[in-house]
N, C-alpha and C positions, 0 to 999 in steps of 0.2 A: 338170669339166663332164660332161654326159650328154645323150644323146638329141638329137643334132644332125640325124640323118636327112638328111644331104646326099646328093644325087643321087636318093634315093628320093622326097623331098618338097621340100626346099629345093635350089635350083640350086647354092648355094655356102655356105660358112660366112659368117655375117654379119660384116662388117668390125668392128662394135663389139666382138665377142668378143676380137679381137686387141688392141684398145685397153684393154679391161677387164683383160686378163691380162698386159699389158706389164710386164716386170720380174720375173716369177715365176722360181723356180729349177727348177720341175718342173711339167709339165702332166699331169693325170690325166683320162682320159676313161672314164666308166663305162658305155660300151657304146651300141649303136645308132648307130655312126658312119654305117653303110651305104655307106661309100666309103673305101677304105684311103688314098686321096690326102689325106684329112683329116689323118692322122698326119704326113705330110710337111709340110703347111702349118703345123700346130701346132708342128712342130719348129723353125720359125723363131723361136718365142718361147723355147723351152727344150726339153730332152729330154722327149719325150712318151711316155706309157705308156697303153695301152688294154686293155680286156677286151671279150669278145664279148657282144653283146646278142642278144635273140631275133630281131630283124630282121637282124642281121649273120649269124646262123646260117642264116636262110632264104635270104639272099643268097650263101651259100657263103664268107663271109669267115672266115678261119682265124685266130683270136686265142685266147689263154688265157681260160678261163671265170672264173678268179680270179687275182689277183696279190697277193702280200704283199711289202711293201717296208719297209726300215728307213730312216726319214727323221728326221734330227736327234734320234736316240735314241728315236723313237716307232715302234711297230709299226703300219703302215698297211695295211689291206686294201682292195682294189678289186674290185668285183663289180657286175654289172648289177642284180640284184635280182629277176628274174622267178622265179616258182615254177610248179608244175604248175597246169593250168587249174582243177581242182576247188578248190584252196586259194584261188586268185584269185577264183573265183566266190563263195566264202564271204565274203571281204572285201567284194565288191561288194554282196552282199545285206545284210550288216551296215551298210554305208554308206548304202544306200537306206533301211533301217529307221530308222537313227539320224538321217538327214537331214544328215549331215556325214561327211567322210572318216574312215574307220576304218583306220588303218595299223598297228595293233598286231601283226597277224599277221606281216607282212613284217619288222617291226622285231625281233620275237622270233626269227623264223627266222634272220635274218642275225646276230643276236647269238649265236645258238647255233652256227651253222656257222663263224663267224669269231671264236670266243671267245678266240683267242690274240692278237687285235688290240686296240690301244688306240683306233684310229679305223677305221671302215669307211665308205668313200665308195661310194655306189650311186646308181642312177637308176631307170629303167623307169616310175615312176608319174607323171613329168612334173610333180611338185610339190615345193617345198622342204620338207625334213623335218630336224629336229634332235631327237634323242632319246638317252637314255642307258639302258643295261641293264647293271647291275653296273658294271664298270670300263670297258666299251666304249662309246664315243661313236659314234653312227650319224648320218651326214650325207648328205642328198641335196641337191645345189645347185639342184634344179629342172631344167628342160630348156631347151636352146637353141631347140627347136621346141615350140611349144604351139599347139593348133588355134585358140584365140581370137585369136591375133595374126597369123593368116594367112588373109586373106579370099579369096585366090585359089588356094591350094593344095588338093590332093586329100588330105584328112586321113583318109579312110575307112580306110586301111590300118592306122593306129595307134590308131583309136578303138575299143578293146575295151569290153566291158560294164563292166569294172572301171574303166577310165579315165573313162568317162562318169559312173559313179556317184560316183567320188571327186571329180570336177571340178564336179559340179552344185552343190555347196554351198560351194565354195571362195570365200574373200574375193577381191576384185578383185586385190589385190596378189599373191596366190598364183597367179593365172592369167596372169602375165606371163612372157615368156622370161627366163631368168637363167642365170648361171654362179656359181661359188663361189670363195672364197679361203680357204685354211687357213693360219694362221700357227702354226708349231711352234717353241717356244723353251724350252729348259731343262725339257723334259717337259710343258710347258703347251700345250694344243691349243686354238686359237681359230678356229672356222669362221665365215664370213660369206657371206651371199647377196648377189650383185651383180645387180640388175635390169638387163635390156637395154631401153633406152628408145627406141631407134631401130627402124624397121621391119626385120623379119628377112629380108625379100626385097625386091629392087627392084620398083617398081610394074610391073604387067603392061600393056604398051602396048595401048590400046584397050579395056581392061577397064572394065566399068560399075561403078556404085557398090555393087552387091550381087552376091554369088556364093553359090550354094547356099542362098539365102534369108537370108544373114547380112549385116549391114551392114558394109561395109569401113571400118575405122578403124585408126589407128596403135596399136601396143601401148602 
């Protein structure tokens, strides 16, 4: 999973996350937990491993920037996926010009810096991505927190120009909260995106039908 933004934006991890990942052998969180208590809660499912996202860094959370693990014979890398602002701005401009998300820049970057991995799990863009570069499979499970699914939260902190440009042309299915599942057996790696269909936060008592000009609706 990636980008849960607990305490920063969501009050707690959505309960559906725990049901979706019940029975896994290992939990990987690709950054922007924004609350270390998330790791302890995820540890009730299975051993949990996380890396530091850009919002974790801003909040002073001390986690490794990258992790490399050997899982069922596969070399798995875990990284948040953020790059310097000039590179992200280039992708934003390309996405705006193309009228659709352009993620080739971050995919090429991660394939290069994690070239020793068979699988790279990442986040940051809040969209599901599955791509291959050479022998490396790159997988973003999407995000637990997505702005479109949260009519009451203050998402201004995580709405960068890049995120706005990438999300503007996304199909509806890609603008839903999600986690991922990766099956690794005999060297074969099979990633899946699991949509979260329940509201990602409890209703706010007394809140109206709209907030910040957006219609409140379930994800």
